[in-house]
C-alpha positions as CSV (number, residue, x, y, z in Angstrom):
1,X,-0.5,-55.8,126.3
2,X,-4.0,-56.4,127.6
3,X,-5.3,-60.0,127.9
4,X,-8.9,-61.2,127.5
5,X,-8.6,-64.7,129.0
6,X,-6.9,-66.2,132.0
7,X,-4.0,-68.4,130.8
8,X,-0.6,-69.7,131.8
9,X,2.3,-70.8,129.7
10,X,3.7,-74.0,131.0
11,X,6.8,-76.1,130.1
12,X,6.8,-79.9,130.8
13,X,10.5,-80.9,131.3
14,X,12.2,-80.6,127.9
15,X,8.8,-80.3,126.0
16,X,7.7,-77.2,124.2
17,X,5.8,-74.5,126.1
18,X,2.0,-75.0,126.1
19,X,-0.7,-72.4,126.8
20,X,-3.2,-73.7,129.4
21,X,-6.5,-72.1,130.4
22,X,-9.1,-72.9,133.1
23,X,-10.6,-76.3,132.5
24,X,-7.6,-77.6,130.6
25,X,-6.4,-81.1,131.6
26,X,-2.8,-82.4,132.0
27,X,-2.2,-86.1,131.6
28,X,-1.9,-89.1,129.4
29,X,-5.5,-88.8,128.0
30,X,-5.3,-88.2,124.2
31,X,-7.5,-85.1,124.6
32,X,-5.5,-83.5,127.3
33,X,-4.4,-79.9,126.6
34,X,-0.9,-80.9,127.9
35,X,-0.5,-84.5,126.8
36,X,2.3,-86.3,128.5
37,X,3.2,-89.8,127.3
38,X,4.6,-91.4,130.4
39,X,3.4,-94.6,132.2
40,X,3.8,-92.8,135.5
41,X,1.4,-90.1,134.5
42,X,-2.4,-90.7,135.0
43,X,-4.8,-90.1,132.1
44,X,-6.3,-87.2,134.1
45,X,-3.4,-86.2,136.3
46,X,-4.0,-82.5,137.0
47,X,-6.4,-79.7,136.0
48,X,-6.1,-76.0,135.6
49,X,-8.8,-74.1,137.5
50,X,-9.7,-70.4,138.1
51,X,-10.4,-69.5,141.7
52,X,-11.3,-65.8,142.0
53,X,-8.3,-63.9,140.6
54,X,-5.9,-66.9,140.8
55,X,-5.0,-69.7,138.4
56,X,-4.6,-73.0,140.3
57,X,-3.2,-76.4,139.4
58,X,-5.4,-79.1,141.0
59,X,-4.3,-82.7,141.4
60,X,-6.8,-85.2,140.0
61,X,-5.9,-88.8,139.7
62,X,-2.1,-88.4,140.1
63,X,0.3,-87.1,142.7
64,X,1.8,-83.7,142.7
65,X,4.7,-82.2,144.6
66,X,5.8,-78.6,145.2
67,X,9.1,-77.8,146.8
68,X,9.4,-81.4,147.9
69,X,6.0,-81.6,149.6
70,X,3.0,-83.5,148.3
71,X,0.2,-81.1,147.6
72,X,-3.4,-81.2,146.2
73,X,-3.2,-77.8,144.6
74,X,-0.7,-75.0,143.9
75,X,-1.1,-71.4,142.8
76,X,0.3,-70.9,139.3
77,X,2.9,-68.2,139.3
78,X,5.9,-67.5,137.1
79,X,8.9,-69.6,138.2
80,X,6.8,-72.2,140.1
81,X,8.0,-75.7,139.5
82,X,5.6,-78.7,140.1
83,X,6.7,-82.3,140.0
84,X,4.2,-84.8,138.7
85,X,6.4,-87.9,138.9
86,X,10.1,-88.8,138.6
87,X,11.4,-87.1,135.5
88,X,8.4,-85.0,134.8
89,X,8.4,-81.4,136.1
90,X,6.2,-78.5,135.1
91,X,7.6,-75.0,135.0
92,X,5.2,-72.1,135.0
93,X,6.8,-69.7,132.5
94,X,4.2,-66.9,132.7
95,X,0.6,-66.2,133.9
96,X,-1.8,-63.7,132.3
97,X,-5.0,-62.7,134.2
98,X,-7.3,-60.0,132.8
99,X,-8.8,-57.5,135.2
100,X,-12.2,-58.1,133.6
101,X,-13.8,-60.1,130.8
102,X,-16.5,-59.3,128.3
103,X,-20.1,-60.1,129.4
104,X,-23.7,-59.8,128.2
105,X,-26.1,-57.4,129.9
106,X,-29.8,-57.5,129.4
107,X,-30.6,-61.2,129.8
108,X,-30.8,-61.2,133.6
109,X,-30.2,-58.9,136.6
110,X,-26.5,-59.8,136.4
111,X,-23.9,-59.3,133.6
112,X,-23.3,-62.8,132.3
113,X,-19.6,-63.5,131.6
114,X,-18.4,-64.6,128.1
115,X,-15.5,-66.9,129.0
116,X,-16.3,-70.0,126.9
117,X,-15.4,-70.0,123.2
118,X,-19.0,-70.3,122.0
119,X,-22.3,-69.1,123.6
120,X,-25.9,-69.2,122.5
121,X,-28.8,-66.8,123.4
122,X,-32.0,-68.8,123.9
123,X,-35.4,-67.1,123.9
124,X,-37.6,-70.2,124.1
125,X,-38.6,-69.3,127.7
126,X,-36.9,-66.9,130.1
127,X,-34.0,-65.2,128.1
128,X,-30.7,-67.0,128.9
129,X,-27.2,-67.5,127.8
130,X,-25.7,-71.0,127.5
131,X,-22.1,-72.0,127.0
132,X,-22.5,-74.1,123.9
133,X,-23.6,-73.9,120.3
134,X,-27.4,-74.5,120.0
135,X,-28.7,-74.6,116.4
136,X,-32.1,-73.4,117.6
137,X,-30.8,-70.3,119.4
138,X,-31.9,-66.8,118.5
139,X,-28.2,-65.6,118.4
140,X,-24.7,-66.9,118.8
141,X,-21.5,-65.3,120.2
142,X,-18.0,-66.7,119.6
143,X,-14.5,-65.6,120.1
144,X,-11.5,-65.6,117.8
145,X,-8.1,-64.0,117.7
146,X,-9.6,-60.7,116.7
147,X,-12.3,-60.5,119.5
148,X,-15.9,-61.5,120.0
149,X,-18.5,-61.9,117.2
150,X,-22.3,-62.0,117.4
151,X,-24.7,-63.4,114.8
152,X,-28.4,-62.7,115.3
153,X,-30.6,-65.2,113.3
154,X,-29.8,-65.0,109.6
155,X,-28.1,-61.5,109.9
156,X,-24.4,-61.2,109.0
157,X,-22.0,-61.7,111.8
158,X,-20.6,-58.5,113.4
159,X,-18.3,-57.5,116.3
160,X,-19.7,-57.8,119.8
161,X,-18.4,-54.8,121.7
162,X,-18.7,-53.0,125.1
163,X,-21.7,-50.7,125.4
164,X,-23.0,-51.5,121.9
165,X,-26.7,-52.5,121.9
166,X,-28.1,-55.5,119.9
167,X,-31.7,-56.2,119.3
168,X,-32.7,-59.9,119.4
169,X,-36.4,-60.0,118.7
170,X,-38.0,-58.1,121.6
171,X,-34.9,-58.5,123.7
172,X,-32.0,-56.0,123.7
173,X,-28.6,-56.9,125.0
174,X,-25.3,-55.0,125.2
175,X,-21.7,-55.8,125.8
176,X,-20.4,-55.0,129.3
177,X,-17.2,-55.6,131.3
178,X,-17.3,-57.9,134.4
179,X,-14.5,-58.2,136.9
180,X,-12.6,-61.5,136.6
181,X,-13.2,-62.4,140.3
182,X,-17.0,-62.1,139.7
183,X,-16.9,-64.0,136.4
184,X,-14.9,-66.9,137.8
185,X,-17.3,-67.5,140.7
186,X,-20.6,-67.0,139.0
187,X,-22.1,-70.5,138.6
188,X,-25.7,-71.6,139.2
189,X,-26.1,-74.7,141.3
190,X,-29.0,-76.7,142.5
191,X,-32.4,-77.2,140.9
192,X,-34.8,-76.4,143.7
193,X,-36.9,-79.3,142.6
194,X,-37.7,-82.6,144.5
195,X,-35.5,-85.4,143.2
196,X,-34.6,-89.0,144.1
197,X,-31.2,-89.6,145.7
198,X,-28.7,-90.8,143.0
199,X,-25.8,-93.3,143.1
200,X,-23.9,-92.9,139.8
201,X,-21.5,-95.8,139.1
202,X,-19.0,-95.3,136.2
203,X,-17.6,-98.3,134.5
204,X,-15.8,-96.7,131.5
205,X,-18.1,-97.7,128.6
206,X,-21.3,-97.8,130.8
207,X,-22.7,-95.8,133.7
208,X,-25.3,-97.3,136.0
209,X,-27.6,-94.8,137.9
210,X,-29.4,-96.1,140.9
211,X,-32.3,-93.8,141.9
212,X,-34.3,-94.3,145.0
213,X,-37.6,-96.1,144.2
214,X,-36.8,-96.5,140.4
215,X,-35.3,-99.1,138.2
216,X,-31.6,-99.0,137.5
217,X,-30.8,-96.8,134.5
218,X,-27.8,-97.9,132.3
219,X,-26.2,-95.5,129.9
220,X,-23.9,-96.9,127.3
221,X,-22.3,-95.8,124.0
222,X,-21.1,-92.2,123.7
223,X,-23.6,-90.7,126.2
224,X,-22.4,-93.2,128.8
225,X,-18.7,-92.4,127.9
226,X,-19.3,-88.7,128.5
227,X,-20.8,-89.2,131.9
228,X,-18.2,-91.8,132.8
229,X,-15.3,-89.5,131.9
230,X,-16.9,-86.7,134.0
231,X,-17.3,-89.0,137.0
232,X,-13.7,-90.1,136.7
233,X,-12.3,-86.6,136.6
234,X,-14.6,-85.4,139.4
235,X,-14.1,-81.7,138.8
236,X,-15.3,-79.1,136.2
237,X,-13.4,-79.6,133.0
238,X,-13.4,-78.1,129.5
239,X,-16.0,-79.8,127.3
240,X,-13.2,-80.0,124.6
241,X,-11.1,-82.3,126.9
242,X,-13.9,-84.8,127.1
243,X,-14.8,-84.5,123.4
244,X,-11.1,-85.0,122.3
245,X,-11.0,-88.2,124.4
246,X,-13.9,-89.5,122.3
247,X,-13.1,-88.1,118.9
248,X,-9.3,-87.4,118.8
249,X,-9.2,-87.0,115.0
250,X,-12.2,-84.7,114.5
251,X,-11.7,-81.2,113.2
252,X,-12.9,-78.4,115.5
253,X,-16.2,-77.7,113.8
254,X,-17.1,-81.4,113.7
255,X,-16.0,-81.8,117.3
256,X,-18.4,-79.2,118.6
257,X,-21.3,-80.7,116.5
258,X,-20.6,-84.2,117.8
259,X,-20.3,-83.0,121.4
260,X,-23.6,-81.0,121.3
261,X,-25.5,-83.9,119.7
262,X,-24.3,-86.5,122.2
263,X,-24.7,-84.2,125.2
264,X,-28.3,-83.6,124.0
265,X,-28.8,-87.4,123.7
266,X,-27.4,-87.9,127.2
267,X,-29.9,-85.4,128.7
268,X,-32.7,-86.9,126.7
269,X,-31.9,-90.3,128.1
270,X,-31.9,-88.9,131.6
271,X,-35.3,-87.2,131.1
272,X,-36.7,-90.5,129.6
273,X,-35.6,-92.2,132.8
274,X,-37.3,-89.5,134.9
275,X,-33.9,-88.3,136.2
276,X,-32.4,-84.8,136.4
277,X,-31.5,-83.8,132.9
278,X,-29.1,-81.2,134.4
279,X,-27.1,-83.9,136.1
280,X,-24.5,-83.0,133.5
281,X,-24.3,-79.2,133.3
282,X,-22.2,-76.5,131.8
283,X,-21.3,-73.7,134.2
284,X,-21.3,-70.8,131.8
285,X,-17.6,-70.6,131.4
286,X,-17.0,-73.5,128.9
287,X,-16.6,-76.1,131.7
288,X,-18.8,-79.1,132.2
289,X,-19.3,-81.2,135.3
290,X,-21.5,-83.7,137.1
291,X,-23.8,-81.7,139.4
292,X,-24.7,-83.5,142.6
293,X,-27.2,-82.4,145.2
294,X,-27.2,-83.5,148.9
295,X,-27.4,-87.3,149.1
296,X,-26.1,-88.0,145.6
297,X,-22.8,-89.9,145.3
298,X,-20.6,-91.0,142.4
299,X,-18.5,-94.2,142.3
300,X,-15.5,-94.5,139.9
301,X,-15.1,-98.2,138.9
302,X,-13.2,-97.5,135.7
């Protein structure tokens, strides 16, 4: 059976088997994909990441042992057992890695991978694909159990398929396959613009940003919580992990709306303070992270 997304089935001690994908968090945090209620487990204990053609388990704020040795990361393979603390052991039941994933051709020189659950096509400047729902977009793509779907403006949704062409205004795109190793490593970094050096101090409900030659910027409320959680985790993580830690009882559609609204508010506050609005950025695969450039530092005081 072919697979369309990288994933691993993991058992935590006597718990049920859980399917984990890149960006999923393991820990005591309510929004963790594998939630473990144990005082020895950190809120953000470990993270699943995709490195080329391999799924990795990365230690975050908690220890991790493999074959009796403390490790920072381990390759996820069937049969591998990883101990997080006394009495909590993860067993990798199976790993599925597709040879390629579906992508979008026609928006840039490269085929852009579709590895997040929702993407938007923006034409309010250079044509681009973003890994989020944007209500002002010219088109949207999303995945379900039956495959990928595209909706262009007010047109009815229809399947998004390999080699099929879709006209979005004056722009034409088509579905194309992209090797997994290429899709997992394609991430734009850096802004190329002059910027002040930043010192980002996270204190749970508030974040203080010290920028060279500028007043201190304090972000509180939900925008502050988003940035604080990302600083605490310190690695790219699924947007849904952060969103679930803020709105644990929200249904999926409301969760995405709240996330987009508050991420937009966070970036607006950064712009108003004359700071980089892309300090928090999605990497095109459904993961979100704090993007630092040389000289920037983060301090976790949560």
